[in-house]
PAGUBA-450933 format. One record per residue (C-alpha): x, y, z. Coordinates in steps of 0.02 Angstrom, whole numbers, plus 50000, padded with zeros to 5 digits. Example, Ala and Ser with C-alpha at 12.3 -4.5 7.8 and 13.67 -1.06 7.14 Angstrom:
<sites>
506154977550390;506844994750357;
</sites>
This chain:
<sites>
545805634253782;546405643353938;547795655053882;549015661154015;549245679854035;551055682854082;552555693354036;554035683253976;555135677554120;553735676854250;552675662254307;551195660254189;549545665354269;547955656754211;546335666854206;545385661954365;543625660354296;544145650754141;545265639154243;543875635554367;542645631554228;543895619754147;544285611654315;542435607854339;542185601654161;543835593054123;545135593454263;546325582354166;546215594554022;546695608954137;548295600254191;548665595554010;548535614053963;549835618354094;550975604254037;550945611153860;551745627453919;553595631453901;554135624854072;552545616854138;552305629354281;550775640554298;549925650354436;548045651854463;546845656754602;545755641254613;544705632754747;544945647754860;546845646454861;548345653054768;548915637754671;550465633654570;550305619554444;551875609454407;552175595054287;554035591254279;554455575054375;556015583354445;554935597054522;553765583954594;555215574454670;555875590554745;554215593954833;553885576154892;555645570954937;557085583254924;556225597455018;554745588155092;554905596755262;554305612955182;552675605355120;551145597955205;549425591555154;548395606555209;547745607755031;545995608254952;545845590154894;546335583055063;545305595855160;543785591355054;544065572955096;544245576055282;542365575455321;542405558755231;544045550855291;544185559755458;545925563755523;546755547555470;548485544755398;547945548055218;547385566055245;548355571155401;549175588055372;550875582355434;552005585655582;552025575555742;550225569555724;550585561955553;552235554355613;551385545855760;550015538855648;551285532755521;552295523755654;550695515955719;550085509255551;551735505155465;552165489155562;550595480755495;551295482955319;553025475955351;553515462755224;553405449155356;551505451255349;551435450255158;551195431055152;549655432455261;548935446355153;549305435954998;548385421055072;546845431955098;546965438254919;547165420654849;545625414554945;544595429254885;545145426054706;544585407954723;542875414054779;542775426054632;543205412154509;541865401354589;540615415254556;541185417354377;541055398754342;539175400254365;539155411254209;538985403054037;540665397753965;540185406553805;540165422953898;539175434054015;538895452654000;539545460754159;540165477454221;541975472854254;542245487754369;540845481154480;541615463754478;543275470854536;542435481254670;541635465454739;543315456454738;544295470254822;542925473154950;543085454854998;544965456855016;544805472755122;543455465455235;544395449355270;546065458355290;545425471355412;543995462755501;544175444255465;542395443655397;541525443155228;540555457355147;538955455055246;537845465355358;538655480455437;540245479255332;539245479355170;538315494755232;539985503355270;540565499655093;538975506455012;539025522355115;540875525155079;540565523554892;539165536454903;540235548055010;541705547054889;540595552654746;539875566654851;541595573254901;542175573154720;540655583354669;540895595154816;542715598354769;542195604254596;540625613354658;540925618654839;539255627654855;538225627054959;539425622655101;539175606855202;538345615455349;536875620855239;535505607455263;535175603355081;534485586155038;536165580654967;537145587155117;535955578255236;536185561955140;538075563755153;538045567255340;536855552655368;537975540855268;539545545955361;538665544855530;538205526955489;539985523055433;540735530155593;539455521755706;539655504755624;541555505855620;541595511255802;540505496255846;541735484655759;543165492555856;542235490156020;541835471955979;543645468255937;544455477456082;545235464556197;544695450156084;545775437855987;546165440955803;544805432555697;545345418055588;545815424455416;546225442255468;547945448855423;548315457855585;548075475455517;546845479955654;547785473055804;549145486655817;547795500155814;546795491655951;548345488556057;548805506956045;547045511756099;547105500356249;548785507956298;548055525456288;549045530656134;547535533056020;545725537256050;544345525855982;543905539855860;545675540255790;545665521355766;543975522855681;544655535855559;546175525055518;545045510155482;543915520355369;545425526555271;546225509255259;544585501355205;544255514255070;546035514155003;546135495355016;544705491954898;544425507654795;546165509954724;546475491454691;544775489254607;545095503354483;546885497654448;546265480254404;544855487354297;546095497654196;547235482354177;545835472254099;545265486653990;547015488553918;547245469753893;545565468853803;546145482753685;547855474953654;547745456753596;549635455153574;549945459953756;548555448253812;549355434053713;551065437253789;550295437653963;549405421153930;551025413253871;551885418254033;550435412154140;550385395354051;552265393254070;552385398354253;550725392554324;550165378554210;548345380654258;548505382654447;548125398854541;549555411054567;550385412254738;551555424654816;553025413254776;552635414954589;552755433754579;554615434054546;554355423454390;552815433054331;553855447054258;552705451954115;551205451754233;552085464854338;552485474954181;550635474954136;550155481454308;551515494854304;551025500854131;549185501454179;549635512154330;550645523554216;549235526354093;547815526854219;548475531454392;547045529654514;547735544254615;547645556654471;547985572654571;549155577154714;549355593254811;550505600754942;550505617455035;552115627355054;552495630855237;553815643655192;554385652655034;555325642554906;556005643354729;555675629654600;556555630854432;556715649654453;554885652054503;554545660054672;553355649854780;552615660554920;552215653255091;550435646655093;550375643054906;549685626054855;550655615954728;549635603954622;550085591254488;549255576954397;550145560054381;548945556154238;549665570554136;551455568654197;551455550054155;551095554453973;552475567353956;553225565253781;554895571353848;554995555253949;553935542753851;553915538653667;552125536153606;551545540553782;549725535953754;550125518353694;550035502853805;551775495253803;552135484953960;553925481553904;554345499453956;554495492054130;555575477054087;556705475154240;558165470854124;557975487754039;557395480853871;556145493353803;556575506053939;556325524253889;557885534953873;557135548553984;556495536454117;557025538054299;556385530154459;555275545054494;554535546154318;553045535854380;552555536454563;550845528254582;551085526954770;551895543854796;553695547354845;554685551854998;554135550255180;552285551255136;552315537555005;550895524955022;551225513655170;550405498755083;551255500054912;552075482754916;550445474654972;549405483254838;550625478654700;550695460454754;548795459454764;548615467054591;549855454954513;549035439954598;547325445454536;547875448554356;548795431954347;547445421154427;545955428654336;546755431454165;547355413554159;545575407254155;544555421754085;544665435253954;543575450553927;542905457253764;542415475653761;540595477453714;540955494153631;539265502053661;540055518553714;541865524353722;542715521353889;543165538153963;544125541154124;543235551054258;544345561254373;543415562254538;544215556954702;544995542754602;545215539554416;543955526754354;542925522854198;541505535454193;540135522854153;540955506954215;541745494154101;540435483454012;541245467753944;540845450253887;541725439554017;542185423353931;543055407853994;544635403953898;544865388153798;546435379653736;546245389353573;546475405753668;548255401453717;549275410953590;551155411853588;551765429653583;553095433553453;
</sites>
């Protein structure tokens, strides 16, 4: 246990060496230690910076929304990802550069484009079901996290490029997956630095060079060309801005890399956690099946069904509470500030973990339990301490995720369409443990028996 050394009335200070060791071994555990303190605020020198850990959702809202102008993303986790994601919207420090990028990308995610994105998702789900129907009805042993990665890669490829996961695009995906793992390792063990030509560093640079070259080639091939059939129009605004001189080809390339990674990585893990939780909770699975039978009656889900698929949305929301894919967030203070009586010096990095905050017993009763009804839109089952910023899977304030509505709709469509026809049974060979790297995902995948449902599986929830 890392015990803070602090006089009463001052910000707790965690021992640097012990905190760093715990961050490398169990980063979620480090944030949980801070959350167990009297006010959930602690200071530590970590990752080469003076850092302040916070846990209270009101403090998080203050940083992200109320006083957002005093905070930017010049922080270790985003700086570590910059060699991987370039200078795109996701990791841009802030200021005018970020604002211009946001204004460039945001129109592609207006709600008027949601039906087209939903069509792409529905077609990709149909292809996934066609693949699964080649498995024995009695069940096939699969890694469900890999199945969801294949699905979401299809969605991202067709949405961005109007093509399937073949050739160059498949190579981009493989290299990005390798690079994401490398960056996560580098964040915990930043030695030797990237410029040292170790075998691992050379592999990373080679992978990212291929990603950038292949993405740049796609941009060149699409510049001045018509939108491919099946694409959602996400790429067109970026290309138009390049042709008008507003963005360089390198900037467009970085945006595409970030959109591609976020578009498949985060959705894949969210869906994997949904199915893990449903497999562990038969009553919730039965209630979901009852809703799907009532609303869909055997047909695939469409965008028009989402308003009626209320419990499906609750399942997705509760999965994102328990296992937020973005498990850590950071901001740097541009000027001095005070949070709950604690002085924040200019240059300090504030860090918090949604994974830990989403399990705060001051907000949630039985916080580790899977109870989708917490998110009933009518308020039935709502926690007394709940507020709109108690769970923020897509961030909050001006830098909230630009594609939040799209990601939520895609997740609900996937859960509804796939769970109506299939169920998963955990194989139970090893416990499923979350791994906190760049994203939160099952450490060793999710081995399940994927089994086609029969009429006997349709249970009526109480």
